[in-house]
Phi, psi and omega in degrees: 000135184292153186300319179299317180297319181297323183293312179298325179293316179299319182293319182293320177297317180293326181289326177290322178294321177297321178299320180290317184295316178295322178298313182298318180300317179295326180289329181268342183293127183300135179270127174268112182282140171259163179301320181295318180294316181294329188293339183289328188266054187256008176092358178277342173258109181297346182270357182242155179285162178260121187248145180227139178252138174211122183055039180085346174272147181246130185236137177276108185247025180305312180298318177302321181296325185292341174287340182255356176084185182307132182085324170053190183282348184248017188296332179289330191255341185305138172077018177203170172251103184247047183313318188295324187289348178293338181241336183279329183078002179270104182261024180225152171053237188286349178286339178274073180223160171267000181289129178260004182304126173091355179277150179289163177301321182290329176292317178300318179298320184294322177292322178297323178294324176300312175306318173300318178304311181290323178303318182284341191245339186233156175298130177268131178271194179280154188286153171282171185293347180267356189301312184298319177295318179299313183295322177297319175297320180295313182298318176301315180298318178297320180295318180294320180297323180293312178296323179295314178301319183299313179297320179292331180292342178280337185236121185293142176282155177289154166283157177210156175207160178208137172224155179297326189280316190257350183084209182253155179209141174234147182208160180236135174292325180222119179105189183230139188285133177219151174274134177229139180288158175246101183300329181301318182288330178295313182295321186278321188245351181078010184235151179286126174237143178229154173232155175275130179221160187256122181240150175281161186305321183284355181257356187292343178269005177302139178293145178094350180276141186230123180281151179291135178300132173085000181260136180300151183305315185247029174280138178275352180220149182219140173277141177232149180284000000 
């Protein structure tokens, strides 16, 4: 074979190899889903897989849908990221959203657990454009929850009861009831959350403690609305 022919053959093989590499790269390169793109995979087209989004991750739940028949158990969530509905139970209108605004830290953590459930059981698609930010927030949230729990374990919570006739009441077997902010919730949801905890008399001047309205300074029980 002439030298020129061999060179052309080598170049052709290199070009073919490069084409294969580029194709593999395109297949493996993460696709960032938009809301509009994801909405197409809602189960109405039998020729397309059924995708479900949660906390920015996209999962192929086509096989799971087959267990429930047409519409399946995921018909509320298919073709969208409706993370909030996993804890709110609101499967209509504004409830079908990926917004976590206003949820408590425990509710956010529950959604993270749901994402873990789907990750372990279904084929994971490529992430939506919000995944990285949500994962960072979830990781930070888990750290804050652990720190918050550790701090709250040091301070006993109030006892509480409620009845339609008498309303609500909180009390302490030892110490005095005060409202204290929960910083983990603030960081996760952007809203102030509080819990009732029991503090000793020499701790009542700590910053951030709030006395119940209409309750005596050293009362061991307080009425609440």
